[in-house]
C-alpha positions as CSV (number, residue, x, y, z in Angstrom):
1,X,94.1,123.6,71.8
2,X,93.1,121.9,75.1
3,X,89.5,121.1,75.5
4,X,87.3,121.5,78.6
5,X,87.1,117.8,79.0
6,X,90.8,117.3,79.0
7,X,91.6,119.9,81.7
8,X,88.2,119.1,83.9
9,X,88.2,115.7,83.7
10,X,85.3,113.7,85.4
11,X,85.4,110.6,87.3
12,X,83.4,108.9,84.4
13,X,86.4,109.6,82.1
14,X,88.9,107.9,84.7
15,X,86.7,105.2,85.1
16,X,86.6,104.8,81.3
17,X,90.5,104.7,81.3
18,X,90.7,102.2,84.0
19,X,87.8,100.2,83.9
20,X,84.7,99.9,86.5
21,X,85.9,96.5,88.3
22,X,85.4,97.3,91.9
23,X,86.4,94.8,94.7
24,X,84.3,94.5,97.4
25,X,83.9,92.7,100.9
26,X,81.2,92.1,103.3
27,X,81.2,94.0,106.6
28,X,81.0,90.7,108.8
29,X,84.1,89.2,106.8
30,X,87.2,89.1,109.0
31,X,89.7,91.7,108.7
32,X,92.2,88.6,107.8
33,X,89.9,87.6,105.0
34,X,89.6,91.1,103.6
35,X,93.6,91.8,103.9
36,X,94.6,88.6,102.3
37,X,92.0,89.5,99.3
38,X,93.8,93.0,99.0
39,X,97.3,91.2,99.0
40,X,96.0,88.5,96.5
41,X,94.5,91.6,94.2
42,X,97.4,93.9,94.8
43,X,94.9,96.6,96.0
44,X,95.0,99.3,98.8
45,X,91.5,99.5,99.6
46,X,88.0,97.4,99.5
47,X,84.5,98.8,99.4
48,X,82.8,97.3,102.2
49,X,78.8,96.3,101.4
50,X,75.9,95.5,103.5
51,X,72.6,94.9,102.5
52,X,73.0,96.0,98.8
53,X,74.5,99.3,99.9
54,X,77.8,100.7,100.5
55,X,78.7,100.8,104.0
56,X,82.1,102.0,104.3
57,X,85.4,101.7,103.0
58,X,88.4,99.5,104.2
59,X,92.0,100.5,103.8
60,X,95.7,99.4,104.7
61,X,95.4,102.5,106.7
62,X,92.7,101.1,108.9
63,X,94.1,97.8,109.2
64,X,97.4,99.6,110.4
65,X,95.8,102.1,112.8
66,X,92.9,99.9,114.0
67,X,94.2,96.6,114.1
68,X,98.0,96.6,114.5
69,X,98.3,99.3,116.5
70,X,95.6,98.9,118.8
71,X,96.5,95.1,119.4
72,X,93.6,93.3,118.1
73,X,94.2,90.3,115.8
74,X,93.1,90.2,111.8
75,X,91.7,86.9,112.5
76,X,88.9,88.1,115.7
77,X,88.4,91.5,114.0
78,X,85.2,92.3,112.1
79,X,85.6,94.3,108.9
80,X,82.5,96.5,110.5
81,X,84.8,97.4,113.5
82,X,87.5,99.2,111.8
83,X,85.8,100.6,108.4
84,X,85.9,104.2,107.6
85,X,82.2,104.9,107.9
86,X,79.9,106.4,106.5
87,X,81.9,106.2,102.9
88,X,82.5,109.6,101.0
89,X,81.3,108.3,97.6
90,X,81.0,110.4,94.0
91,X,79.0,110.3,91.0
92,X,80.4,110.0,87.6
93,X,79.9,113.5,86.7
94,X,82.1,114.5,89.4
95,X,85.0,116.6,88.2
96,X,89.0,115.5,89.0
97,X,89.4,118.7,90.8
98,X,86.4,118.0,93.4
99,X,87.7,114.5,94.0
100,X,91.0,115.8,95.2
101,X,89.2,118.2,97.4
102,X,87.1,115.5,99.0
103,X,90.1,113.5,99.2
104,X,92.0,116.4,100.8
105,X,89.3,117.4,103.3
106,X,88.4,113.9,104.6
107,X,92.1,112.3,104.3
108,X,91.2,109.8,102.4
109,X,92.7,107.8,99.1
110,X,89.4,106.0,97.8
111,X,85.8,107.2,96.6
112,X,83.5,104.7,95.7
113,X,81.4,105.8,92.6
114,X,77.8,105.3,92.8
115,X,75.7,105.8,89.7
116,X,72.0,105.4,89.9
117,X,72.4,104.0,93.5
118,X,74.6,101.1,92.1
119,X,78.6,100.8,93.0
120,X,80.4,101.4,89.9
121,X,83.7,101.9,90.2
122,X,86.4,103.4,92.6
123,X,88.4,106.2,92.1
124,X,91.9,106.4,94.0
125,X,94.5,109.2,94.9
126,X,96.8,107.3,92.4
127,X,94.1,107.4,89.5
128,X,93.8,111.4,90.2
129,X,97.7,111.8,90.2
130,X,97.8,109.5,86.8
131,X,94.9,111.7,85.2
132,X,96.7,114.6,86.2
133,X,99.9,113.5,85.0
134,X,98.6,112.7,81.6
135,X,96.7,115.8,81.1
136,X,99.9,117.9,82.0
137,X,101.8,116.0,79.4
138,X,99.0,116.8,76.9
139,X,98.7,120.3,77.7
140,X,102.9,120.4,77.0
141,X,102.7,118.7,73.8
142,X,100.2,120.9,72.5
143,X,102.1,124.0,73.9
144,X,105.3,122.7,72.2
145,X,103.2,122.3,68.9
146,X,102.0,126.2,69.4
147,X,105.4,127.3,69.8
148,X,106.7,125.5,67.0
149,X,103.8,126.5,64.8
150,X,102.4,123.4,64.3
151,X,98.7,124.9,65.1
152,X,96.0,125.3,63.0
153,X,95.5,128.9,61.6
């Protein structure tokens, strides 16, 4: 039988599977520096830090809409000028469903994870989709076992 944890995963569960490495930039960095870092690391967003706290999130979408489409240059624009701020954050105990609701409501794809005031990870829309696919596969496998009679009496 599928357990509550498997169907109602949390941010903690996702981070346990993917690790808690978080790539950040500073609000006064140039957009060019931030975009270069995103390209080198093959990621779609950076958490923007200022004075030890999360100031916002810089995504590829922010770059395309607020630099490229507005005729700015990435070398002359500071991250602080274009970030999505304030950042919508979650805690490790938030459910996958709650994350999906926040992402949909705010039309965002990345949620910094704050635990006891510290940045401990980032959950992306891709992480949410992967979690859901794994959960679905697990449920299908268990249902197939149930139908085949492989369930405990």
